[in-house]
C-alpha positions as CSV (number, residue, x, y, z in Angstrom):
1,M,0.0,0.0,0.0
2,L,1.3,3.4,-0.8
3,K,1.7,6.1,1.9
4,I,1.2,9.7,0.9
5,R,3.0,12.4,2.9
6,T,2.8,16.1,2.6
7,T,6.4,17.0,3.4
8,H,8.7,18.5,0.8
9,T,11.2,15.8,1.4
10,L,9.0,13.1,0.0
11,A,9.8,13.7,-3.6
12,V,13.5,13.8,-2.9
13,S,13.5,10.7,-0.7
14,A,11.3,8.7,-3.1
15,A,13.5,9.5,-6.0
16,A,16.6,8.8,-4.0
17,V,15.4,5.4,-2.8
18,A,14.3,4.4,-6.3
19,A,17.7,5.4,-7.7
20,V,19.6,3.5,-5.0
21,F,17.5,0.4,-5.6
22,T,18.1,0.5,-9.3
23,V,21.8,1.1,-9.0
24,S,22.3,-1.7,-6.5
25,A,20.3,-4.0,-8.6
26,I,22.5,-3.7,-11.6
27,G,25.7,-3.3,-9.7
28,G,27.0,0.1,-10.9
29,S,26.3,3.8,-11.1
30,A,27.0,4.2,-14.8
31,Y,23.6,2.9,-15.8
32,A,21.9,5.3,-13.4
33,Q,23.4,8.2,-15.3
34,E,22.0,6.9,-18.5
35,R,18.4,6.9,-17.3
36,K,16.2,9.3,-19.0
37,S,14.6,12.2,-17.1
38,I,10.9,13.0,-16.6
39,R,10.3,16.3,-14.9
40,W,6.9,16.5,-13.2
41,A,5.9,20.1,-12.9
42,T,3.4,20.9,-10.1
43,S,2.0,23.8,-8.1
44,S,3.7,24.8,-4.8
45,V,4.9,22.4,-2.2
46,D,2.0,23.1,0.1
47,S,-0.6,22.1,-2.5
48,Y,-2.4,18.9,-3.0
49,G,-1.1,18.7,-6.6
50,Y,2.5,18.5,-5.4
51,K,1.6,16.0,-2.7
52,V,0.0,13.6,-5.2
53,A,2.9,13.9,-7.7
54,A,5.5,13.3,-5.0
55,A,3.7,10.2,-3.9
56,M,3.4,8.9,-7.5
57,V,7.2,9.0,-8.3
58,K,7.8,5.4,-7.3
59,V,4.7,4.2,-9.2
60,V,5.9,5.9,-12.4
61,E,9.5,4.8,-12.2
62,E,8.5,1.1,-11.6
63,A,6.0,1.3,-14.4
64,L,8.7,2.4,-16.8
65,G,11.1,-0.4,-15.8
66,G,13.7,1.8,-14.2
67,Q,14.5,3.5,-17.5
68,Y,13.5,6.9,-16.2
69,T,14.3,9.1,-13.2
70,V,11.2,11.1,-12.2
71,T,11.7,14.4,-10.3
72,V,8.9,16.6,-9.0
73,N,9.4,20.3,-9.7
74,P,7.1,22.7,-7.8
75,Y,6.1,26.1,-9.3
76,P,4.4,29.0,-7.6
77,S,1.1,28.3,-9.4
78,T,-0.6,25.7,-11.5
79,T,-0.5,28.1,-14.5
80,G,3.3,28.3,-14.0
81,A,3.6,24.5,-14.0
82,M,1.6,24.3,-17.2
83,K,3.7,27.0,-18.9
84,A,7.0,25.3,-17.8
85,T,5.9,22.0,-19.3
86,M,4.7,23.6,-22.6
87,D,8.0,25.6,-22.8
88,G,10.1,22.4,-22.4
89,D,11.1,22.7,-18.8
90,G,9.0,19.7,-17.8
91,E,7.5,16.6,-19.3
92,I,4.3,16.3,-17.1
93,G,2.3,19.4,-16.2
94,Y,-0.3,19.8,-13.5
95,T,-3.5,21.3,-14.8
96,A,-7.3,21.1,-14.7
97,D,-10.2,21.2,-17.2
98,V,-10.6,24.9,-16.8
99,G,-6.9,25.5,-17.3
100,M,-6.9,23.4,-20.5
101,T,-9.9,25.5,-21.8
102,Q,-7.9,28.7,-21.2
103,V,-4.8,27.4,-22.9
104,Y,-6.6,26.6,-26.2
105,A,-8.8,29.8,-26.0
106,G,-5.8,32.0,-25.2
107,E,-7.5,33.5,-22.2
108,G,-6.6,34.5,-18.7
109,G,-3.0,33.7,-17.8
110,F,-2.5,32.3,-21.4
111,K,-3.5,35.5,-23.2
112,N,-0.9,36.3,-25.9
113,Y,1.1,33.2,-24.7
114,T,2.8,30.9,-27.2
115,A,4.1,27.5,-26.1
116,K,7.8,27.1,-27.0
117,K,7.6,23.2,-27.3
118,G,3.9,22.4,-27.6
119,K,0.6,22.7,-25.8
120,L,-0.6,20.2,-23.3
121,V,-3.0,17.5,-24.5
122,H,-5.3,15.1,-22.6
123,A,-3.2,12.4,-20.8
124,W,-4.4,11.5,-17.3
125,Y,-7.3,12.9,-15.2
126,A,-6.7,12.1,-11.6
127,Y,-9.3,13.6,-9.2
128,P,-12.1,16.2,-8.9
129,M,-11.9,19.2,-6.7
130,E,-14.8,21.3,-5.4
131,S,-14.4,25.1,-4.9
132,F,-16.4,27.0,-2.3
133,M,-16.3,30.2,-0.2
134,A,-15.5,30.5,3.5
135,T,-14.9,33.3,6.0
136,S,-14.1,33.9,9.7
137,A,-16.9,32.7,12.1
138,K,-16.6,36.2,13.8
139,V,-18.0,38.0,10.7
140,A,-20.0,35.2,9.0
141,G,-23.2,37.0,9.8
142,K,-22.4,39.6,7.2
143,Y,-22.5,37.1,4.4
144,K,-25.6,35.3,3.1
145,C,-24.7,34.6,-0.5
146,W,-21.6,34.6,-2.7
147,G,-22.7,38.0,-4.1
148,D,-21.9,39.5,-0.6
149,F,-18.2,39.0,-1.4
150,S,-18.5,40.8,-4.8
151,G,-15.9,43.7,-4.9
152,K,-14.6,42.8,-1.5
153,P,-11.0,41.6,-0.9
154,V,-10.9,37.8,-1.1
155,F,-8.0,35.3,-1.3
156,F,-9.3,33.1,-4.1
157,T,-6.4,30.7,-3.6
158,T,-3.0,31.5,-5.1
159,A,-3.2,33.4,-8.3
160,G,-2.8,31.0,-11.2
161,F,-4.2,28.0,-9.3
162,M,-7.0,26.2,-11.0
163,N,-9.4,26.9,-8.1
164,W,-8.5,30.6,-8.6
165,L,-9.4,30.2,-12.3
166,N,-12.6,28.4,-11.3
167,F,-13.8,31.3,-9.3
168,I,-13.0,33.7,-12.1
169,R,-15.4,31.9,-14.3
170,I,-17.9,31.6,-11.4
171,Y,-17.8,35.4,-10.9
172,K,-18.0,36.0,-14.6
173,A,-21.1,33.8,-14.8
174,L,-22.7,35.6,-11.8
175,G,-21.7,39.1,-12.9
176,Y,-19.7,39.8,-9.8
177,Q,-16.6,41.9,-9.2
178,F,-13.5,39.7,-8.7
179,K,-11.1,41.5,-6.2
180,H,-8.3,39.1,-5.5
181,V,-5.8,39.7,-2.7
182,Q,-2.6,37.7,-3.0
183,I,-1.2,36.4,0.3
184,D,1.1,33.5,1.4
185,P,-1.4,30.6,2.0
186,K,0.3,29.9,5.3
187,T,-0.8,33.3,6.6
188,Q,-4.5,32.8,5.6
189,S,-5.8,32.4,9.1
190,D,-4.0,35.5,10.2
191,A,-5.4,37.5,7.3
192,L,-9.0,36.2,8.0
193,Q,-8.8,37.0,11.7
194,A,-7.3,40.5,11.0
195,G,-9.9,41.3,8.4
196,T,-7.3,41.8,5.7
197,I,-9.5,39.6,3.5
198,A,-13.2,39.3,3.8
199,G,-13.2,35.6,2.8
200,A,-11.1,32.8,1.3
201,V,-11.9,30.2,-1.3
202,A,-11.5,26.7,0.0
203,Y,-11.5,23.4,-1.9
204,T,-11.8,19.7,-1.2
205,T,-10.5,16.8,-3.3
206,A,-13.1,14.3,-4.0
207,G,-15.3,15.9,-1.4
208,R,-12.9,14.9,1.4
209,S,-9.3,16.1,1.5
210,L,-8.5,19.7,2.3
211,A,-5.3,21.4,1.1
212,S,-2.6,21.4,3.9
213,Y,-2.8,25.2,4.4
214,W,-6.6,24.9,4.8
215,K,-6.1,22.2,7.4
216,E,-3.9,24.6,9.3
217,T,-6.5,27.3,9.1
218,D,-9.2,24.8,10.3
219,V,-7.0,24.1,13.4
220,R,-6.1,27.6,14.2
221,M,-9.5,29.3,13.9
222,D,-13.2,28.9,13.5
223,V,-14.5,29.3,10.0
224,K,-17.9,29.3,8.4
225,V,-18.8,28.2,4.9
226,I,-21.0,30.6,2.9
227,N,-23.0,28.7,0.3
228,P,-24.4,30.3,-2.9
229,C,-28.1,31.4,-2.7
230,P,-30.7,29.5,-4.7
231,A,-30.8,32.2,-7.4
232,E,-27.0,32.0,-7.7
233,V,-27.1,28.2,-8.1
234,T,-29.7,28.5,-10.8
235,K,-27.6,31.1,-12.6
236,L,-24.5,28.9,-12.4
237,K,-26.2,25.9,-13.8
238,A,-27.6,28.0,-16.6
239,A,-24.0,29.0,-17.5
240,G,-23.1,25.3,-17.7
241,L,-21.4,25.0,-14.3
242,A,-22.3,22.2,-12.0
243,V,-23.0,22.7,-8.3
244,V,-22.3,19.7,-6.0
245,E,-22.7,19.0,-2.3
246,V,-19.8,18.1,0.0
247,D,-20.3,16.7,3.5
248,P,-18.4,19.2,5.8
249,K,-17.7,16.5,8.4
250,L,-15.5,14.7,5.9
251,A,-13.4,17.8,5.3
252,F,-13.4,19.9,8.4
253,S,-12.7,19.1,12.0
254,K,-15.2,21.6,13.3
255,D,-18.7,22.8,12.6
256,V,-18.7,25.2,9.6
257,G,-22.3,26.3,9.8
258,V,-23.9,24.4,7.0
259,K,-25.3,20.9,6.7
260,Q,-23.9,20.5,3.2
261,I,-21.3,22.5,1.5
262,Q,-22.2,23.7,-2.1
263,G,-19.2,24.0,-4.4
264,V,-18.4,24.1,-8.1
265,P,-16.2,21.2,-9.2
266,I,-13.2,21.0,-11.5
267,L,-11.3,18.0,-12.8
268,F,-7.6,17.9,-12.2
269,A,-5.1,16.3,-14.5
270,Y,-1.4,15.6,-15.1
271,N,-1.2,16.2,-18.8
272,V,1.7,16.1,-21.3
273,R,2.8,17.4,-24.6
274,P,2.2,15.3,-27.8
275,D,6.0,14.5,-28.0
276,M,5.9,12.3,-24.9
277,P,6.4,8.7,-26.3
278,E,3.2,6.8,-26.6
279,D,4.5,3.8,-24.6
280,V,5.5,6.0,-21.7
281,V,2.0,7.5,-21.3
282,Y,0.3,4.1,-21.9
283,K,2.5,2.4,-19.2
284,M,1.9,5.2,-16.7
285,L,-1.9,4.9,-17.2
286,S,-1.8,1.2,-17.0
287,A,0.1,1.4,-13.7
288,F,-2.2,3.9,-12.2
289,Y,-5.2,1.8,-13.3
290,K,-3.6,-1.3,-11.7
291,N,-2.9,0.5,-8.5
292,R,-6.1,2.4,-8.3
293,E,-7.5,0.6,-5.2
294,S,-4.2,1.0,-3.3
295,L,-4.1,4.7,-4.2
296,A,-7.6,5.3,-2.9
297,K,-6.8,3.6,0.4
298,A,-3.7,5.7,0.7
299,D,-5.5,9.0,0.0
300,P,-9.3,9.5,-0.3
301,G,-8.8,12.0,-3.1
302,F,-8.3,9.1,-5.4
303,T,-11.6,7.4,-4.5
304,P,-13.6,8.6,-7.6
305,M,-10.7,7.6,-9.8
306,A,-10.6,4.1,-8.2
307,K,-14.4,3.7,-8.7
308,D,-14.4,4.6,-12.3
309,F,-10.9,5.2,-13.7
310,V,-11.8,4.9,-17.3
311,G,-14.9,7.0,-16.9
312,M,-12.9,9.9,-15.3
313,Q,-10.6,9.9,-18.4
314,V,-13.7,10.1,-20.6
315,Q,-15.1,12.9,-18.5
316,G,-11.8,14.9,-18.7
317,I,-11.8,14.7,-22.5
318,S,-15.5,15.4,-22.8
319,A,-15.0,18.7,-20.9
320,N,-12.8,19.9,-23.8
321,P,-13.6,17.5,-26.6
322,D,-11.8,19.7,-29.3
323,I,-8.5,19.3,-27.5
324,P,-6.3,16.5,-28.9
325,V,-5.8,13.3,-26.9
326,H,-2.3,11.8,-26.4
327,S,-1.8,8.6,-28.3
328,G,-1.0,6.7,-25.1
329,L,-4.3,7.6,-23.6
330,A,-6.1,6.8,-26.8
331,K,-4.5,3.4,-26.8
332,F,-5.6,2.8,-23.2
333,L,-9.2,3.9,-23.9
334,K,-9.5,1.8,-27.0
335,E,-8.2,-1.2,-25.0
336,H,-11.0,-0.5,-22.5
337,K,-13.7,0.0,-25.2
338,A,-14.1,3.7,-24.2
339,W,-12.7,5.6,-27.2
340,N,-15.0,8.0,-29.0
341,D,-14.2,8.3,-32.7
342,K,-15.2,12.0,-32.7
343,W,-12.1,12.7,-30.6
344,K,-8.8,13.5,-32.3
345,I,-5.4,12.0,-31.4
346,A,-2.5,14.4,-31.0
347,K,0.3,14.2,-33.5
């Protein structure tokens, strides 16, 4: 069974252990130097995206028969990780369906951006996240709907994160003023208690796991979740956005003032450029599929993937059906009778 840790040292130790094992197995260090490199670009070290990638290093290296050394490279934001991969500074890039949409539309952080090596294509969709709004319990009485935060200073997660992008499209759909205040996530509880920010966007993975900095906030202070009002839910659904419910008891250690949290979901991925060899992506996917039950036991964020691994890949592609699919994922889906002939394979 895999164990997932949140510490920065996990990526280093996992890679080191794998490297030592490989070198000792073949009886020399020369071969280790010949191993090819896969750089896995993620968001910052305190993010869930980094934690997952760090834990997957051993799975990937074993799946590729020890021919590759995988290193996890954190970037300040998910957008930064995507650009690094598309510019050739990484081979696997952390992203989400909303980020993929913006890349191909040339919007948001990708406006006037040209990829130096190639755009990301569909490769592996790993877990859903649900974005919602929270504030300090001391001032929660001021806020009844998401519209009450319109124009007020809010930490919408780190700028460039996919949940940040998610709330940009949420506010756009609702016609609200998006006033983001950038802070160090580790200072979030201080900012909420001091009133520097009116609220902060929180997110769960698969309706369960909170990001590490949100777990710290949950321990340090009392927070209340503010759900969208019924009229806002109707408007969001009319704009094509889903609204899902999350059990607060699965995510928070204290009462957050609502029986069910209402959030807008996004689907996270670790995608690649088309020039990644087909067999590499296929072997990675096959390994994740084989280990899906163990992954879910190690971290509940993988539960939806374990329940319907193939279906999650289909869902990820379907969110942006005009974006090409990596040939390795196409091979995997065809093998599992889930390929749609309307999709196009990246070349």
